[in-house]
KOLKOLLO-483780 format. One record per residue (C-alpha): residue number from 1; chain; x, y, z. Coordinates in nm, 3 decimals. Layout:
SITE   nr  kette        X        Y        Z
SITE  NUM      A        X        Y        Z
...
//
This chain:
SITE   nr  kette        X        Y        Z
SITE    1      A    1.658    2.178   -0.272
SITE    2      A    1.369    2.261   -0.506
SITE    3      A    1.427    1.941   -0.710
SITE    4      A    1.430    1.737   -0.390
SITE    5      A    1.101    1.892   -0.278
SITE    6      A    0.940    1.802   -0.611
SITE    7      A    1.054    1.441   -0.583
SITE    8      A    0.921    1.420   -0.227
SITE    9      A    0.589    1.560   -0.342
SITE   10      A    0.550    1.305   -0.620
SITE   11      A    0.629    1.021   -0.382
SITE   12      A    0.368    1.156   -0.140
SITE   13      A    0.115    1.166   -0.420
SITE   14      A    0.180    0.798   -0.481
SITE   15      A    0.063    0.727   -0.130
SITE   16      A   -0.264    0.903   -0.199
SITE   17      A   -0.353    0.728   -0.523
SITE   18      A   -0.171    0.393   -0.501
SITE   19      A   -0.265    0.314   -0.142
SITE   20      A   -0.623    0.387   -0.049
SITE   21      A   -0.788    0.289    0.282
SITE   22      A   -0.850   -0.084    0.291
SITE   23      A   -0.608   -0.146    0.003
SITE   24      A   -0.284   -0.053    0.171
SITE   25      A   -0.034   -0.338    0.148
SITE   26      A   -0.310   -0.532   -0.025
SITE   27      A   -0.050   -0.771   -0.171
SITE   28      A    0.065   -0.879    0.176
SITE   29      A   -0.193   -1.159    0.168
SITE   30      A   -0.067   -1.320   -0.153
SITE   31      A    0.171   -1.613   -0.186
SITE   32      A    0.409   -1.386   -0.377
SITE   33      A    0.381   -1.105   -0.123
SITE   34      A    0.650   -0.983    0.117
SITE   35      A    0.493   -1.138    0.427
SITE   36      A    0.492   -1.493    0.290
SITE   37      A    0.843   -1.439    0.154
SITE   38      A    0.955   -1.344    0.504
SITE   39      A    0.780   -1.652    0.644
SITE   40      A    0.959   -1.877    0.395
SITE   41      A    1.294   -1.725    0.483
SITE   42      A    1.225   -1.766    0.855
SITE   43      A    1.145   -2.135    0.810
SITE   44      A    1.429   -2.207    0.567
SITE   45      A    1.689   -2.039    0.786
SITE   46      A    1.536   -2.141    1.118
SITE   47      A    1.519   -1.781    1.236
SITE   48      A    1.177   -1.652    1.340
SITE   49      A    1.301   -1.293    1.347
SITE   50      A    1.251   -1.265    0.970
SITE   51      A    0.880   -1.310    1.042
SITE   52      A    0.864   -1.105    1.362
SITE   53      A    0.943   -0.779    1.184
SITE   54      A    0.601   -0.805    1.014
SITE   55      A    0.396   -0.811    1.336
SITE   56      A    0.338   -0.587    1.635
SITE   57      A    0.536   -0.653    1.956
SITE   58      A    0.219   -0.769    2.131
SITE   59      A    0.176   -1.044    1.870
SITE   60      A    0.530   -1.178    1.891
SITE   61      A    0.441   -1.463    2.126
SITE   62      A    0.176   -1.600    1.890
SITE   63      A    0.417   -1.601    1.598
SITE   64      A    0.696   -1.763    1.800
SITE   65      A    0.455   -2.037    1.910
SITE   66      A    0.332   -2.097    1.554
SITE   67      A    0.689   -2.102    1.428
SITE   68      A    0.795   -2.362    1.685
SITE   69      A    0.498   -2.586    1.600
SITE   70      A    0.566   -2.552    1.230
SITE   71      A    0.932   -2.641    1.265
SITE   72      A    0.840   -2.951    1.461
SITE   73      A    0.574   -3.076    1.216
SITE   74      A    0.801   -3.011    0.916
SITE   75      A    1.017   -3.305    1.023
SITE   76      A    0.732   -3.555    0.967
SITE   77      A    0.766   -3.571    0.588
SITE   78      A    0.701   -3.371    0.273
SITE   79      A    0.321   -3.368    0.305
SITE   80      A    0.340   -3.259    0.668
SITE   81      A    0.596   -2.995    0.574
SITE   82      A    0.365   -2.845    0.310
SITE   83      A    0.073   -2.831    0.552
SITE   84      A    0.282   -2.688    0.832
SITE   85      A    0.434   -2.422    0.609
SITE   86      A    0.093   -2.313    0.484
SITE   87      A   -0.029   -2.292    0.844
SITE   88      A    0.258   -2.061    0.931
SITE   89      A    0.204   -1.848    0.620
SITE   90      A   -0.163   -1.802    0.707
SITE   91      A   -0.089   -1.727    1.070
SITE   92      A    0.172   -1.464    0.992
SITE   93      A   -0.042   -1.294    0.727
SITE   94      A   -0.350   -1.297    0.951
SITE   95      A   -0.165   -1.148    1.247
SITE   96      A    0.012   -0.893    1.028
SITE   97      A   -0.313   -0.772    0.874
SITE   98      A   -0.481   -0.754    1.214
SITE   99      A   -0.194   -0.535    1.333
SITE  100      A   -0.262   -0.302    1.040
SITE  101      A   -0.635   -0.294    1.116
SITE  102      A   -0.722   -0.498    0.807
SITE  103      A   -0.935   -0.814    0.785
SITE  104      A   -0.789   -1.149    0.687
SITE  105      A   -0.977   -1.319    0.404
SITE  106      A   -0.735   -1.601    0.330
SITE  107      A   -0.416   -1.637    0.130
SITE  108      A   -0.436   -1.544   -0.237
SITE  109      A   -0.263   -1.760   -0.496
SITE  110      A    0.043   -1.676   -0.701
SITE  111      A   -0.183   -1.582   -0.993
SITE  112      A   -0.306   -1.274   -0.804
SITE  113      A   -0.110   -0.969   -0.910
SITE  114      A   -0.069   -0.652   -0.700
SITE  115      A   -0.227   -0.323   -0.797
SITE  116      A   -0.024   -0.123   -1.054
SITE  117      A    0.083    0.132   -0.793
SITE  118      A    0.210   -0.136   -0.557
SITE  119      A    0.385   -0.321   -0.840
SITE  120      A    0.560   -0.002   -0.948
SITE  121      A    0.669    0.071   -0.592
SITE  122      A    0.810   -0.281   -0.553
SITE  123      A    0.987   -0.259   -0.889
SITE  124      A    1.164    0.059   -0.777
SITE  125      A    1.285   -0.115   -0.462
SITE  126      A    1.413   -0.412   -0.662
SITE  127      A    1.597   -0.176   -0.899
SITE  128      A    1.733    0.022   -0.604
SITE  129      A    1.625    0.339   -0.785
SITE  130      A    1.321    0.563   -0.760
SITE  131      A    1.381    0.749   -1.087
SITE  132      A    1.152    0.546   -1.315
SITE  133      A    0.880    0.545   -1.049
SITE  134      A    0.895    0.924   -1.025
SITE  135      A    0.867    0.960   -1.402
SITE  136      A    0.568    0.727   -1.415
SITE  137      A    0.389    0.899   -1.129
SITE  138      A    0.457    1.242   -1.273
SITE  139      A    0.299    1.144   -1.605
SITE  140      A   -0.002    0.984   -1.435
SITE  141      A   -0.050    1.286   -1.208
SITE  142      A   -0.051    1.527   -1.501
SITE  143      A   -0.284    1.302   -1.701
SITE  144      A   -0.527    1.280   -1.410
SITE  145      A   -0.536    1.656   -1.363
SITE  146      A   -0.588    1.722   -1.733
SITE  147      A   -0.870    1.468   -1.756
SITE  148      A   -1.050    1.600   -1.446
SITE  149      A   -1.008    1.958   -1.566
SITE  150      A   -1.127    1.868   -1.914
SITE  151      A   -1.447    1.710   -1.782
SITE  152      A   -1.531    2.032   -1.597
SITE  153      A   -1.461    2.243   -1.903
SITE  154      A   -1.674    2.023   -2.127
SITE  155      A   -1.978    2.036   -1.895
SITE  156      A   -1.974    2.390   -1.760
SITE  157      A   -2.148    2.541   -2.062
SITE  158      A   -2.492    2.402   -1.972
SITE  159      A   -2.793    2.634   -1.974
SITE  160      A   -3.109    2.609   -1.768
SITE  161      A   -3.357    2.449   -1.788
SITE  162      A   -3.106    2.169   -1.861
SITE  163      A   -3.092    2.037   -1.503
SITE  164      A   -2.934    1.707   -1.610
SITE  165      A   -2.655    1.900   -1.780
SITE  166      A   -2.609    2.104   -1.466
SITE  167      A   -2.580    1.791   -1.258
SITE  168      A   -2.314    1.653   -1.492
SITE  169      A   -2.122    1.975   -1.444
SITE  170      A   -2.155    1.959   -1.065
SITE  171      A   -2.033    1.597   -1.059
SITE  172      A   -1.732    1.685   -1.275
SITE  173      A   -1.662    1.996   -1.068
SITE  174      A   -1.675    1.812   -0.734
SITE  175      A   -1.452    1.532   -0.861
SITE  176      A   -1.203    1.784   -0.998
SITE  177      A   -1.191    1.989   -0.676
SITE  178      A   -1.145    1.683   -0.458
SITE  179      A   -0.877    1.548   -0.690
SITE  180      A   -0.675    1.870   -0.660
SITE  181      A   -0.745    1.886   -0.287
SITE  182      A   -0.593    1.541   -0.235
SITE  183      A   -0.287    1.641   -0.434
SITE  184      A   -0.236    1.955   -0.227
SITE  185      A   -0.276    1.763    0.096
SITE  186      A   -0.015    1.514   -0.020
SITE  187      A    0.243    1.775   -0.115
SITE  188      A    0.179    2.022    0.168
SITE  189      A    0.500    2.118    0.349
SITE  190      A    0.477    2.008    0.716
SITE  191      A    0.482    2.276    0.984
SITE  192      A    0.838    2.231    1.112
SITE  193      A    0.766    2.412    1.438
SITE  194      A    0.472    2.181    1.513
SITE  195      A    0.684    1.880    1.418
SITE  196      A    0.960    1.988    1.654
SITE  197      A    0.712    2.053    1.934
SITE  198      A    0.570    1.706    1.888
SITE  199      A    0.913    1.551    1.935
SITE  200      A    0.956    1.735    2.263
SITE  201      A    0.660    1.545    2.406
SITE  202      A    0.790    1.200    2.311
//
């Protein structure tokens, strides 16, 4: 039970540091991302449902309409197929990001690589194992704590009238405290009674 709790905590920490506001699922707008892959599969297999899972129910009609138009234009030749496919990719990504509250700034090329945290998370899914991801996150978590702690220790010995030295200490201290605060928030055990009460109202 204790080992399981530790693993859950490390995974939660990944969400704090690998996915920050505005960056979450940042690779969904790349040509190698999961949304475009789903769009390709939908078009290749003629089944729009592969794409629908990436959008909100309210947006389903727009995607179905775009899918139907794309399938029709694809029959007009290779050039038309390429244009139609790209139109569907852009539509699906745009609608998906809007559903997540994120802006659409265009499709990124295959040369764009995901952030290290996202890449590691995807690699674990491909390997069907979380073990290596947990090891990597554990090492990075410990390194981050040690570095933040070390910066506080190295600056706390300032003496007035060295105001600049004091400010360096305060900056290091604030960063360290917030770093640990985020970790604790990520690994905090949920209040089971509150969780159960919430289910009763659904």
